[in-house]
BADOMI-714453 format. One record per residue: residue in three letters; x, y negated, z negated of N, C-alpha, C, O in turn. Coordinates in steps of 0.2 Angstrom, whole numbers, padded with zeros to 4 digits. Each point is the difference from the previous one (the first is absolute). Layout:
<pts>
ala,X,Y,Z,X,Y,Z,X,Y,Z,X,Y,Z
...
</pts>
This chain:
<pts>
met,0004,0006,0000,-0004,-0006,0000,0004,-0006,0000,0005,-0001,-0004
ser,-0006,-0004,0008,0004,-0006,0001,-0001,-0005,-0005,-0005,0000,-0003
glu,0010,-0004,0002,0000,-0005,-0005,-0006,-0005,0002,-0003,-0003,-0004
arg,0003,0002,0011,-0005,-0005,0002,-0007,0002,-0001,-0005,-0004,-0002
ser,0003,0011,0002,-0006,0002,-0001,-0002,-0001,-0008,-0006,-0001,-0001
val,0011,0002,-0003,-0001,-0001,-0007,-0001,-0008,-0001,-0005,-0002,-0004
leu,0009,-0002,0007,-0001,-0007,-0001,-0007,-0003,0002,-0003,-0004,-0003
asp,0000,0007,0009,-0006,-0002,0003,-0006,0004,-0003,-0006,-0001,0002
ser,0007,0005,-0007,-0005,0004,-0003,-0005,-0004,-0004,0001,-0005,-0002
asn,-0007,0009,0000,-0004,-0003,-0004,0003,-0002,-0007,-0002,-0005,-0004
leu,0006,0010,0002,0004,-0002,-0007,0004,-0006,0001,0000,-0004,-0005
gly,0003,0003,0011,0004,-0006,0001,-0005,-0006,-0001,0002,-0006,-0003
lys,-0008,0006,0006,-0004,-0005,0000,-0003,-0002,-0007,-0001,-0005,-0002
phe,0000,0011,-0002,-0002,-0001,-0007,0005,-0004,-0004,-0002,-0004,-0004
leu,0009,0006,0005,0005,-0003,-0004,0000,-0007,0002,0002,-0005,-0004
ala,-0003,0003,0011,0000,-0007,0002,-0005,-0004,-0003,0001,-0006,-0001
asn,-0007,0009,-0001,-0005,-0004,-0003,0000,0000,-0008,-0004,-0003,-0003
val,0009,0007,0000,0001,-0001,-0007,0004,-0006,-0002,0006,-0001,0003
asp,-0009,-0003,-0007,0004,-0006,-0002,0003,0001,-0007,-0003,0001,-0005
ile,0010,-0002,0006,0004,0000,-0007,0000,-0007,-0003,0003,-0004,0004
pro,-0005,0003,-0010,0000,-0006,-0003,0007,-0003,0000,0005,0003,-0002
leu,-0004,-0010,0003,0006,-0003,-0001,0005,0002,0006,0006,-0003,-0001
val,-0007,0007,0005,0004,0002,0005,-0002,-0003,0007,-0005,0001,0002
pro,0010,-0005,0001,-0002,-0004,0007,-0002,0006,0005,0003,0005,0000
asp,-0007,-0008,0005,-0002,0005,0005,0006,0003,0004,0000,0006,0002
phe,0005,-0010,0000,0005,0002,0004,0004,0006,-0004,0003,0005,0003
ala,-0002,-0006,-0010,0003,0005,-0004,-0004,0006,0000,0003,0006,0000
glu,-0010,-0006,-0001,-0004,0005,0000,0000,0004,0006,0001,0007,0000
arg,0000,-0010,0006,0000,0004,0006,0007,0004,0001,0000,0005,0002
lys,0005,-0008,-0005,0006,0004,0000,0000,0006,-0005,0003,0005,0002
ile,-0006,-0006,-0007,-0001,0005,-0005,-0004,0006,0003,0002,0006,-0001
asp,-0008,-0008,0004,-0004,0005,0003,0003,0004,0005,0000,0006,0001
lys,0004,-0010,0004,0004,0004,0005,0005,0004,-0003,0001,0006,0003
arg,0003,-0008,-0008,0005,0004,-0003,-0003,0006,-0003,0003,0006,0001
leu,-0009,-0007,-0004,-0003,0006,-0004,-0002,0005,0005,0001,0006,-0001
leu,-0004,-0008,0007,-0003,0005,0005,0006,0003,0004,0000,0006,0001
gln,0006,-0010,0000,0006,0003,0003,0002,0006,-0005,0002,0005,0003
leu,-0001,-0006,-0009,0002,0005,-0005,-0005,0006,0000,0002,0006,0000
met,-0008,-0007,0001,-0005,0005,0000,0001,0004,0006,-0001,0006,0000
ala,0002,-0009,0006,0001,0003,0006,0006,0005,0001,0000,0004,0004
thr,0004,-0004,-0009,0006,0004,0000,-0001,0006,-0006,0005,0004,0000
asp,-0010,-0004,-0003,-0001,0004,-0006,-0005,0006,0003,-0005,-0001,0002
asp,0008,0007,-0002,-0004,0006,0002,-0007,0001,-0004,-0005,0001,0003
his,0006,-0002,-0009,-0006,0001,-0004,-0006,-0005,0001,-0006,0001,0001
phe,0009,-0007,0000,-0005,-0006,0002,-0003,0001,0007,-0006,-0001,0001
leu,0010,0004,0003,-0003,0000,0007,-0005,0005,0000,-0005,0000,0004
lys,0005,0006,-0008,-0006,0004,0000,-0006,-0003,-0003,-0005,0001,0003
val,0006,-0005,-0008,-0006,-0003,-0003,-0002,-0005,0005,-0006,-0001,0001
phe,0010,-0003,0003,-0002,-0005,0005,-0004,0004,0006,-0005,-0003,0002
ser,0008,0009,0000,-0003,0003,0005,-0007,0002,-0002,-0005,0000,0004
phe,0004,0003,-0010,-0007,0002,-0003,-0005,-0006,0000,-0005,0000,0002
leu,0008,-0006,-0004,-0005,-0006,-0001,-0001,-0003,0007,-0006,-0002,0001
glu,0011,0001,0003,-0001,-0003,0006,-0002,0004,0006,-0004,-0002,0005
arg,0006,0008,-0005,-0001,0005,0006,-0005,0005,-0001,-0001,0005,0004
gly,-0001,-0004,-0011,-0005,0005,-0001,0003,0007,-0001,-0004,0005,-0001
gly,0011,-0004,0000,0003,0006,-0001,0007,0000,-0003,0003,-0005,0001
trp,-0002,0010,-0005,0007,0000,-0003,0006,0001,0005,0005,-0002,-0001
tyr,-0006,0006,0006,0005,0001,0005,-0002,-0002,0007,-0005,-0001,0002
ala,0011,-0001,0002,-0001,-0003,0006,-0001,0006,0006,-0003,-0002,0005
ala,0005,0008,-0006,0000,0005,0005,0004,-0001,0006,-0001,0003,0005
asp,0006,-0007,-0006,0005,-0001,0006,0003,0006,0002,0002,0002,0006
ser,0000,0003,-0011,0003,0006,0001,-0004,0005,0004,0002,0003,0004
phe,-0009,-0004,-0005,-0004,0005,0003,-0001,-0003,0008,0001,0005,0004
leu,-0001,-0011,-0003,0000,-0002,0007,0007,0002,0004,0000,0002,0005
asp,0006,-0003,-0009,0006,0002,0003,0000,0008,0002,0002,0002,0005
trp,-0005,0002,-0010,0000,0007,0001,-0005,0002,0006,0002,0004,0004
met,-0007,-0007,-0004,-0005,0001,0006,0003,-0002,0006,-0001,0004,0005
arg,0004,-0010,-0004,0002,-0002,0006,0006,0005,0002,0000,0002,0006
lys,0004,0000,-0010,0005,0005,0001,-0003,0006,0003,0003,0003,0006
tyr,-0008,0000,-0009,-0003,0007,0003,-0004,-0001,0006,0000,0005,0004
met,-0003,-0011,-0003,-0004,-0001,0006,0005,-0001,0006,-0003,0002,0006
asp,0009,-0004,-0007,0004,0000,0006,0005,0006,0000,0005,0000,0004
arg,-0006,0005,-0008,0004,0006,0000,-0002,0005,0006,-0006,0001,0002
gly,0011,0001,0001,-0001,0005,0006,-0001,-0003,0007,0002,-0006,0001
gln,-0004,0010,0003,-0001,-0002,0007,-0007,0000,0002,-0004,0004,-0002
asp,0002,-0008,0007,-0006,0000,0004,0001,0000,0007,0002,-0005,0003
gln,-0003,0011,0001,0001,0000,0007,0007,-0002,0001,0002,-0003,0005
asp,0003,0007,-0009,0007,-0001,0001,0003,-0007,-0001,0005,-0002,0002
arg,-0009,-0002,-0006,0002,-0007,-0002,-0001,-0001,-0007,-0005,0003,-0003
pro,0009,-0007,0000,-0001,-0001,-0007,-0006,-0003,-0002,-0003,-0004,0003
arg,-0001,0007,-0008,-0006,-0003,-0002,0001,-0006,-0003,0005,-0002,-0004
gln,-0010,-0003,0005,0000,-0006,-0003,-0008,-0002,-0002,-0002,-0005,0002
tyr,0000,0010,-0006,-0007,-0001,-0002,-0001,-0005,-0005,-0006,-0003,-0001
ser,0011,0001,-0003,0000,-0004,-0006,-0003,-0007,0002,-0002,-0004,-0005
lys,0004,0002,0011,-0002,-0007,0002,-0007,0000,0003,-0002,-0006,0003
met,-0002,0011,-0002,-0006,0001,0004,-0006,-0002,-0004,0000,0001,-0006
ser,-0005,-0004,0009,-0006,-0001,-0002,-0004,0006,0001,0002,0005,0003
phe,-0009,-0004,-0006,-0004,0006,0002,-0001,0001,0007,0000,0005,0002
ala,-0001,-0011,0002,-0001,0001,0007,0006,0002,0003,-0001,0005,0005
glu,0007,-0007,-0006,0006,0002,0003,0002,0007,-0002,0002,0004,0004
leu,-0004,-0002,-0010,0002,0007,-0002,-0005,0005,0004,0003,0005,0002
his,-0009,-0007,-0001,-0005,0005,0004,0003,0000,0007,-0001,0005,0003
glu,0003,-0011,0000,0002,0000,0007,0006,0005,0001,0001,0003,0005
ala,0004,-0004,-0010,0006,0004,0000,-0001,0008,-0001,0004,0004,0003
thr,-0009,-0003,-0008,0000,0007,-0002,-0007,0004,0002,0000,0006,0001
gly,-0005,-0010,0001,-0006,0003,0001,-0004,0002,-0006,-0005,0003,0000
arg,0008,-0004,-0006,-0003,0003,-0007,-0004,-0006,-0003,0001,-0006,0000
glu,-0006,0009,-0004,-0004,-0005,-0003,0002,0000,-0008,0002,0005,-0002
leu,-0002,-0011,-0001,0002,0000,-0006,-0004,-0005,-0004,-0002,-0006,0003
thr,-0001,0008,-0009,-0004,-0005,-0003,0002,0000,-0008,0001,0005,-0003
leu,0000,-0011,0001,0001,-0001,-0007,-0005,-0004,-0004,-0003,-0004,0003
ile,0002,0005,-0009,-0005,-0003,-0004,0003,-0005,-0005,0005,0001,-0003
ala,-0007,-0007,0003,0002,-0005,-0005,-0006,-0004,-0003,-0006,0001,0002
ala,0007,-0005,-0007,-0005,-0004,-0003,0001,-0007,0000,0006,-0003,-0002
asp,-0010,-0001,0005,0000,-0008,0000,-0003,-0003,-0006,-0006,0000,0000
thr,0011,-0002,-0005,-0003,-0002,-0006,-0003,-0007,0001,-0004,-0003,-0004
ser,0006,-0001,0009,-0002,-0007,0001,-0007,0001,0003,-0005,-0004,-0001
gly,0004,0009,0006,-0007,0001,0003,-0004,0005,-0003,-0006,0001,0002
ala,0009,0002,-0008,-0004,0005,-0003,-0003,0006,0004,-0006,0001,0000
arg,0010,0002,0004,-0002,0005,0005,0006,0005,0001,0006,-0002,0000
met,-0008,0007,0003,0005,0005,0002,0002,-0001,0007,-0005,-0002,0004
leu,0011,0003,-0002,0003,-0001,0006,0001,0007,0003,0004,0004,-0003
val,-0006,-0003,0009,0002,0006,0004,0004,-0002,0005,-0002,-0002,0005
leu,0009,0003,-0006,0005,-0002,0005,0002,0005,0005,0002,0005,-0001
asn,-0003,-0007,0007,0002,0004,0006,0000,-0004,0006,-0001,-0006,0000
arg,0002,0009,0006,0001,-0004,0006,-0007,-0003,0003,0000,-0005,0003
asn,-0006,0007,-0006,-0006,-0003,0002,-0002,-0006,-0005,-0002,-0005,0003
thr,0004,0005,-0009,-0002,-0005,-0004,0006,-0006,-0001,-0002,-0006,-0001
ala,0008,0009,0001,0006,-0005,-0001,0006,0002,0004,0005,0002,-0002
pro,-0006,-0003,0009,0005,0002,0005,0006,-0003,-0001,0006,0003,0002
gly,-0006,-0010,-0004,0007,-0003,-0001,0003,0000,-0007,0006,-0002,-0001
cys,-0009,0006,-0003,0003,0001,-0007,0006,0005,0001,-0001,0005,0002
pro,0007,-0007,-0005,0006,0005,0000,-0002,0006,-0004,-0002,-0001,-0006
val,0004,0007,0009,-0002,0006,-0004,0004,0000,-0007,-0003,0003,-0005
val,0009,-0005,0005,0004,0000,-0006,-0003,-0004,-0005,-0001,0002,-0006
trp,-0002,-0008,0007,-0003,-0004,-0005,-0007,0003,-0001,-0003,-0001,-0006
ala,0000,0004,0010,-0007,0004,-0001,0001,0005,-0006,-0004,0001,-0004
ala,0010,0003,0005,0002,0005,-0005,0001,-0003,-0007,-0002,0002,-0005
arg,0006,-0008,0006,0002,-0003,-0006,-0007,-0003,-0004,0000,0001,-0006
met,-0005,-0003,0010,-0006,-0002,-0004,-0003,0006,-0002,-0003,-0001,-0006
ser,0002,0006,0009,-0003,0006,-0002,0002,0003,-0006,-0003,0004,-0004
met,0010,-0005,0002,0003,0003,-0006,0000,-0005,-0005,0003,0002,-0006
ser,-0005,-0008,0006,0001,-0005,-0004,-0004,0001,-0006,-0005,-0004,-0001
gly,0006,0008,-0004,-0004,0001,-0006,0000,-0006,-0004,0005,-0003,-0002
pro,-0011,0000,0001,-0001,-0006,-0004,0004,-0001,-0006,0000,0005,-0004
leu,0003,-0011,0003,0004,-0001,-0006,0006,0003,-0001,0005,-0002,-0004
leu,-0004,0007,0008,0007,0004,0000,0004,-0003,0006,0006,-0002,-0001
trp,-0009,0002,0007,0004,-0003,0006,-0003,-0007,0002,-0006,-0001,-0001
gln,0010,-0003,0003,-0002,-0007,0002,-0006,0001,0006,0000,0004,0004
glu,-0005,-0009,-0005,-0005,0000,0005,0004,-0002,0007,0005,-0003,0000
val,-0008,0005,0006,0002,-0002,0006,-0005,-0006,0003,-0006,0001,0000
glu,0009,-0006,0002,-0004,-0005,0003,0000,0001,0008,0005,0000,0003
trp,-0011,0000,-0001,-0001,0001,0008,0002,-0006,0003,-0001,-0006,-0001
gln,0006,0007,0006,0003,-0005,0004,-0004,-0002,0006,-0003,0005,0004
ala,0004,-0011,-0002,-0004,-0002,0006,0002,0004,0007,-0004,0001,0004
glu,0010,0000,-0004,0003,0004,0006,-0003,0007,0001,0001,0003,0005
trp,-0004,-0001,-0010,-0002,0007,0000,-0007,0000,0004,-0003,0006,0001
gly,0000,-0012,0000,-0006,0000,0003,-0006,0001,-0005,0001,0000,-0006
lys,-0007,0001,0009,-0006,0001,-0004,-0001,0007,-0002,0002,0005,0003
tyr,-0006,-0004,-0008,-0003,0006,-0002,-0007,0001,0003,-0005,-0004,-0002
arg,0004,0008,0007,-0006,0000,0004,-0001,-0007,0003,0004,-0003,0004
asp,-0010,-0001,-0006,-0001,-0006,0002,0001,-0006,-0005,-0001,-0005,0001
ser,0005,0007,-0007,0000,-0004,-0005,0008,-0003,-0001,0004,0004,0001
asp,-0004,-0010,-0002,0007,-0003,-0001,0001,0001,-0007,-0003,-0004,-0004
ile,0008,0008,0002,0001,0001,-0007,0007,-0002,-0002,0003,0002,-0005
arg,0000,-0006,0008,0007,-0003,-0001,0000,-0003,-0007,-0005,-0003,-0002
gly,0010,0005,-0002,0000,-0002,-0007,-0003,0004,-0005,0000,-0001,-0006
his,-0004,0006,0008,-0004,0004,-0005,0005,0005,-0003,0005,0002,0003
thr,-0006,-0001,-0009,0004,0005,-0004,-0002,0007,0001,-0006,0001,-0001
ile,0010,0004,0003,-0002,0007,0001,0004,0004,-0005,0006,-0001,-0001
val,-0010,0006,-0001,0003,0005,-0005,-0002,0007,0003,-0003,0001,0005
asp,0005,0004,-0009,-0001,0007,0001,-0007,0002,0001,-0005,-0002,-0004
gly,0003,0005,0010,-0006,0002,0002,-0003,0005,-0005,-0006,0001,0000
gly,0010,0003,-0004,-0002,0005,-0004,-0005,-0002,-0006,-0003,0003,-0003
met,0004,-0010,0002,-0005,-0002,-0005,-0007,-0001,0002,-0005,0000,-0004
leu,0004,0001,0011,-0007,0001,0002,-0002,0006,0003,-0005,0003,-0001
ser,0010,0000,0005,-0001,0007,0002,0007,0003,0001,0004,-0002,0004
asn,-0003,0008,-0008,0007,0003,0000,0000,0006,0005,0005,0004,0001
phe,-0011,-0002,0001,-0001,0006,0004,-0005,-0001,0005,-0006,0003,0000
pro,0007,-0008,0005,-0006,-0002,0005,-0001,0005,0006,0001,-0002,0005
ile,-0002,0008,-0007,-0001,0006,0005,-0006,-0002,0005,0000,0002,0006
glu,-0005,-0005,-0009,-0006,-0002,0004,0002,-0004,0006,-0004,0000,0005
leu,0009,-0004,-0005,0002,-0004,0006,0002,0005,0006,0000,-0003,0006
phe,0002,0009,-0007,0002,0004,0005,-0006,0005,0002,0001,0004,0005
ile,-0006,-0003,-0008,-0005,0004,0001,-0007,-0003,0001,-0005,0004,0003
ser,0004,-0010,-0005,-0007,-0003,0001,0000,-0003,0007,0004,-0003,0003
asp,-0011,0003,0000,-0001,-0003,0006,-0005,-0006,-0001,-0004,-0002,0004
ala,0004,0000,-0011,-0004,-0006,-0001,0002,-0006,0003,0006,-0001,0001
pro,-0010,-0004,0001,0002,-0006,0004,0005,-0004,-0003,0005,-0002,0003
gln,-0005,0001,-0010,0005,-0004,-0003,0006,0003,0000,0006,-0003,-0001
val,-0005,0010,0001,0006,0004,0000,0003,-0001,0007,0006,-0001,0001
ile,-0010,0002,0004,0002,0000,0007,0003,-0007,0002,0005,-0001,0004
ala,-0008,-0004,-0007,0002,-0007,0001,0007,-0001,-0002,0004,-0004,0003
val,-0001,0007,-0008,0007,-0001,-0002,0005,0006,0002,0006,-0001,0000
met,-0009,0007,0001,0004,0006,0002,0000,0002,0007,0004,0003,0003
gly,-0009,-0006,0001,-0001,0002,0007,-0004,0007,0000,-0002,0002,-0005
glu,0000,0000,0011,-0003,0006,0001,0003,0006,-0003,0006,0001,0000
lys,-0010,0003,-0004,0003,0006,-0003,0003,0005,0005,-0003,0001,0005
gln,0010,0001,-0006,0003,0004,0006,0001,0007,-0002,0001,0004,0005
ser,-0003,-0002,-0011,0001,0007,-0001,-0005,0002,-0006,-0001,-0004,-0005
glu,-0001,0010,0005,-0004,0003,-0006,0005,0004,-0005,-0003,0002,-0005
glu,0009,-0001,0007,0005,0004,-0004,0003,-0005,-0004,0006,-0003,0001
val,-0008,0002,-0007,0003,-0004,-0005,0001,0003,-0007,-0004,0004,-0002
ile,0010,-0005,-0001,0002,0003,-0006,0003,-0005,-0004,0004,-0004,0002
gly,-0007,0003,-0008,0003,-0005,-0005,0004,0003,-0006,-0003,0005,-0003
phe,0009,-0007,0002,0004,0003,-0005,0000,-0005,-0006,0002,-0005,0000
leu,-0005,0008,-0006,-0002,-0004,-0006,0005,0002,-0005,0000,0006,-0002
ile,0004,-0011,-0001,0004,0001,-0006,-0005,0000,-0006,-0002,-0005,-0002
asp,0001,0011,0000,-0005,0001,-0005,0004,0000,-0007,0003,0005,-0002
glu,-0004,-0010,-0002,0003,-0001,-0006,-0003,0005,-0006,0003,0001,-0005
ser,-0009,0002,0007,-0003,0004,-0005,0003,0007,0000,-0001,0004,-0005
leu,0004,-0002,0010,0003,0007,0001,0006,0000,-0005,0004,-0004,-0001
pro,-0003,0010,-0002,0005,0001,-0005,0007,0000,0004,0001,0002,0005
val,0004,-0005,-0009,0007,-0001,0003,0004,0004,-0004,0001,-0001,-0006
gln,0003,0006,0009,0004,0004,-0003,0006,-0004,-0003,0003,-0004,0004
ser,0000,0006,-0010,0005,-0003,-0003,0000,-0008,-0001,0005,-0003,0000
ala,-0011,0001,0000,-0001,-0007,-0001,0002,-0002,-0007,-0002,0004,-0005
pro,0005,-0010,0004,0002,-0002,-0007,-0007,-0002,-0004,-0005,-0002,0003
pro,0005,0002,-0010,-0005,-0002,-0003,-0002,-0007,0000,0005,-0004,0002
glu,-0011,0002,-0003,-0002,-0007,0000,0004,-0004,-0005,0002,0002,-0005
ser,0000,-0008,0007,0004,-0004,-0004,-0004,-0002,-0007,-0006,-0001,0000
gln,0010,0001,-0005,-0003,-0001,-0007,0004,-0006,-0003,0005,-0001,0002
asp,-0009,-0002,-0007,0004,-0005,-0004,0004,0003,-0006,0001,0006,0000
val,0003,-0010,-0004,0004,0003,-0005,-0003,0004,-0005,0003,0004,-0003
asn,-0010,-0004,0002,-0003,0003,-0005,-0003,0007,0003,-0003,0004,-0003
gly,0005,-0003,0009,-0003,0006,0003,-0007,0000,0003,-0003,0005,0001
phe,0000,-0011,-0001,-0007,-0001,0002,0000,-0003,0007,0003,-0005,0001
ala,-0006,0008,0004,0000,-0002,0007,-0005,-0006,0000,-0006,0000,-0002
val,0009,-0006,0005,-0004,-0006,0001,-0006,0001,0004,-0006,-0003,-0001
gly,0006,0008,0006,-0005,0001,0004,-0006,0003,-0003,-0006,0001,0002
asn,0007,0002,-0009,-0006,0002,-0003,-0004,-0005,-0004,-0006,0002,-0002
leu,0008,-0008,0002,-0004,-0005,-0003,-0007,-0001,0004,0001,0000,0007
glu,-0006,-0001,-0010,-0007,0000,0003,0000,-0006,0005,-0003,0000,0005
thr,0006,-0006,-0007,0000,-0006,0004,0004,0001,0006,-0003,-0002,0006
ile,0008,0006,-0006,0004,0001,0006,-0004,0005,0005,0000,-0001,0006
lys,-0003,0006,-0009,-0004,0005,0004,-0006,-0004,0003,-0001,0001,0006
arg,-0002,-0006,-0009,-0005,-0004,0003,0002,-0004,0006,-0003,0000,0005
leu,0009,-0003,-0006,0003,-0004,0005,0002,0004,0006,-0001,-0002,0006
gln,0004,0008,-0007,0001,0005,0005,-0006,0002,0004,0000,0001,0006
lys,-0005,0000,-0009,-0006,0003,0003,-0003,-0006,0004,-0003,0001,0006
leu,0003,-0007,-0008,-0003,-0006,0004,0005,-0001,0006,-0003,-0001,0005
ile,0009,0001,-0006,0005,0000,0006,-0001,0005,0005,-0001,-0001,0006
asn,0000,0007,-0008,0000,0006,0004,-0007,0000,0004,0000,0001,0006
thr,-0005,-0003,-0010,-0007,-0001,0004,0000,-0005,0005,-0002,0001,0005
ala,0005,-0007,-0007,0001,-0005,0005,0004,0001,0006,-0002,-0002,0006
thr,0007,0006,-0006,0005,0001,0005,-0002,0007,0004,0003,0001,0005
gln,-0006,0004,-0009,-0001,0007,0003,-0007,0002,0002,-0001,0005,0003
ala,-0004,-0009,-0005,-0007,0002,0001,-0001,0001,0007,-0003,0005,0002
his,0004,-0010,0002,-0001,0001,0007,0003,0006,0003,-0003,0004,0004
asp,0010,-0003,-0005,0004,0005,0003,-0003,0007,-0002,0000,0005,0003
arg,-0002,-0005,-0010,-0002,0007,-0003,-0007,0002,0004,0000,0006,0001
ala,-0004,-0011,0000,-0006,0002,0004,0001,0003,0007,-0003,0004,0002
val,0008,-0008,0001,0002,0003,0007,0003,0007,0000,-0001,0004,0004
ile,0006,-0003,-0009,0003,0006,-0001,-0005,0006,-0001,0001,0005,0003
glu,-0006,-0007,-0007,-0005,0005,-0002,-0004,0002,0006,-0002,0006,0002
ala,0001,-0011,0003,-0004,0001,0006,0003,0004,0005,-0003,0003,0004
phe,0010,-0004,-0004,0004,0003,0005,0005,0005,-0003,0006,0000,0002
glu,-0008,0003,-0007,0005,0005,-0004,0004,0005,0005,0005,0001,-0002
gln,-0009,0001,0007,0003,0005,0004,0006,-0002,0004,0003,0004,0003
leu,-0002,-0011,-0002,0005,-0003,0004,0006,-0002,-0005,0005,-0003,0003
val,-0006,0004,-0009,0005,-0003,-0005,0005,0006,-0002,-0002,0005,-0003
val,0009,-0006,0003,0005,0005,-0003,0002,-0004,-0006,0004,-0005,0001
arg,-0004,0008,-0007,0002,-0003,-0006,0007,0003,-0001,0002,0005,0000
val,0002,-0010,-0002,0008,0001,0000,0002,-0002,-0007,-0002,-0006,-0002
ala,0005,0010,-0002,0003,-0002,-0007,0006,-0005,0002,0004,0001,0004
arg,-0004,-0006,-0009,0005,-0005,0001,0007,0003,0000,0004,-0002,0004
ser,-0002,0007,-0008,0006,0003,-0001,0003,0003,0007,0006,0000,0001
arg,-0011,0003,0003,0002,0003,0006,0003,-0005,0005,0005,0002,0003
leu,-0007,-0008,-0003,0003,-0005,0004,0007,-0002,-0002,0004,0000,0004
trp,-0004,-0001,-0011,0007,-0002,-0002,0005,0005,0001,0006,-0001,0001
asp,-0008,0008,-0003,0005,0005,0001,0002,0001,0007,0006,0002,0001
asp,-0010,-0003,0004,0002,0001,0007,0004,-0006,0003,0002,0001,0005
</pts>
């Protein structure tokens, strides 16, 4: 994070509006600037700053570097792949493959179905970054003007986070022929659809015990914590659960440990 972004932040504006008694304005400005410069070089402060200003503790720059590296790995028709710079439309033109990612627009309070039909100019790398942006953990992504519109909406400046908070298993997008689904996915191309669900309710071999406090009591056993977990699970999983139950024959349940072990 640059020093300039810290100086121009809302925190910087807040400090500029704080009046220190008996201190001249020019001296206050120097004090504010020096304080912000010191903060900009402190790793602990930068995480707090990221959380307050960007909506997440981590920037996810390493994820972007990793994804760009692997999208450009290997050959495509005897030429080095350069998928990391492609938009959805460009990726489809180069590969003929369909790709859809789910994100959540917190400015517009709606789910985004990102693909070549809805957001052809959006870079695939940034769509993946938005789709994995767990709220409060990773920084929000701001939709850029050069990415174009989402469907017919100009959403430049909107903050985008992980689509999992609205739908973490959107299998109906691949099997439904409802008009609202066709509008974002195009005509259904196949009846052969299988969804792989990471099912956290399945037993995990050799799993470590749940974390406990120093007195040997699991914090998760507190009734207040249980109520909060139930509320969050209901808000984030109710829609997907109904779809999974309706299309159970198309769902393959996978224990989390199998993915990690492989």
